[in-house]
C-alpha positions as CSV (number, residue, x, y, z in Angstrom):
1,M,15.5,-27.0,13.1
2,N,14.7,-23.8,15.0
3,M,14.2,-24.7,18.6
4,D,13.1,-21.2,19.6
5,V,9.6,-22.4,19.2
6,V,9.7,-24.2,22.5
7,A,9.3,-20.8,24.2
8,Y,6.0,-20.3,22.5
9,L,4.4,-23.7,22.9
10,D,1.6,-22.2,25.0
11,S,0.5,-20.3,21.9
12,F,-0.4,-23.6,20.1
13,P,-3.7,-25.4,21.0
14,T,-3.3,-28.9,22.4
15,G,-2.8,-31.5,19.7
16,Y,-1.1,-29.3,17.2
17,E,1.3,-32.1,16.3
18,D,-1.6,-34.2,15.1
19,R,-2.8,-31.4,12.8
20,A,0.6,-30.9,11.2
21,C,0.6,-31.1,7.4
22,L,3.2,-33.0,5.3
23,I,5.2,-30.7,3.0
24,D,5.7,-32.3,-0.4
25,I,9.4,-32.0,-0.8
26,P,11.3,-34.7,-2.7
27,T,13.4,-36.2,0.0
28,E,14.3,-39.8,0.7
29,K,15.0,-40.0,4.4
30,V,13.4,-37.0,6.0
31,K,9.7,-35.9,6.0
32,F,9.0,-32.3,6.6
33,Y,5.8,-31.0,8.3
34,T,4.4,-27.6,9.0
35,L,1.7,-26.6,11.4
36,S,-1.8,-26.3,10.1
37,L,-2.8,-22.9,8.8
38,E,-5.3,-22.5,11.6
39,D,-2.6,-23.4,14.3
40,L,-0.3,-20.8,12.8
41,V,-2.9,-18.1,12.8
42,I,-3.8,-18.9,16.4
43,A,-0.1,-18.7,17.4
44,K,0.2,-15.3,15.6
45,L,-2.9,-14.0,17.4
46,C,-1.3,-15.0,20.8
47,T,1.5,-12.5,20.2
48,T,1.5,-8.8,20.6
49,R,0.9,-8.7,16.9
50,G,4.2,-7.3,15.6
51,K,4.2,-5.9,12.0
52,Q,5.3,-9.2,10.5
53,D,2.7,-11.2,12.4
54,V,0.0,-9.0,11.0
55,V,1.3,-9.2,7.4
56,D,1.6,-13.0,7.7
57,I,-2.0,-13.7,8.7
58,D,-3.7,-10.8,6.9
59,S,-2.6,-11.9,3.5
60,E,-5.2,-12.7,1.0
61,S,-4.0,-16.3,0.6
62,V,-4.4,-17.0,4.3
63,I,-7.9,-15.4,4.5
64,K,-9.0,-17.4,1.4
65,D,-7.7,-20.8,2.7
66,I,-8.6,-20.5,6.4
67,D,-11.2,-22.9,7.8
68,W,-13.1,-20.6,10.1
69,E,-14.9,-23.4,11.9
70,R,-11.6,-25.1,12.6
71,L,-10.1,-21.8,13.7
72,E,-13.0,-21.2,16.2
73,S,-12.6,-24.8,17.5
74,L,-8.9,-24.3,18.1
75,A,-9.5,-20.9,19.7
76,N,-11.8,-22.6,22.2
77,L,-9.3,-25.3,22.8
78,L,-6.6,-22.7,23.5
79,R,-8.9,-21.0,26.0
80,N,-9.3,-24.3,27.8
81,N,-5.5,-24.5,28.1
82,K,-5.8,-21.3,30.2
83,I,-2.6,-19.7,28.8
84,S,-1.3,-16.7,30.6
85,G,-1.9,-14.3,27.7
86,I,-5.5,-15.4,26.9
87,D,-6.9,-11.8,27.3
88,N,-4.5,-10.6,24.6
89,F,-5.4,-13.5,22.4
90,D,-9.2,-12.9,22.8
91,Y,-8.8,-9.3,21.9
92,N,-6.7,-10.1,18.8
93,Y,-9.0,-13.0,17.8
94,K,-12.1,-10.9,17.9
95,E,-10.5,-8.1,16.0
96,Y,-9.2,-10.6,13.4
97,K,-12.7,-12.2,12.9
98,D,-14.4,-8.8,12.7
99,K,-12.0,-7.7,10.0
100,H,-11.9,-10.8,7.8
101,R,-14.8,-13.1,8.4
102,S,-17.5,-12.6,5.7
């Protein structure tokens, strides 16, 4: 388990644990989860958008599968958390929506 994520918890909207998705891996004792696609996109938009972050969330498969209403709801939830980098997030989010939302 990568514990580095603790440093970035402010990048995830409240309740992200409840939106985690079970990964279908044949195991007997351990269940594996991942964050929802929308939570991952929000977290990437909270960063300074390094090259890999852009590649990750600009991929055709992400754009095709994103639930834009859920993404907007999570963006508003994040704004209510009053994170320190909210201006950076708002700029990245608007740019992302303008580029990909049809």
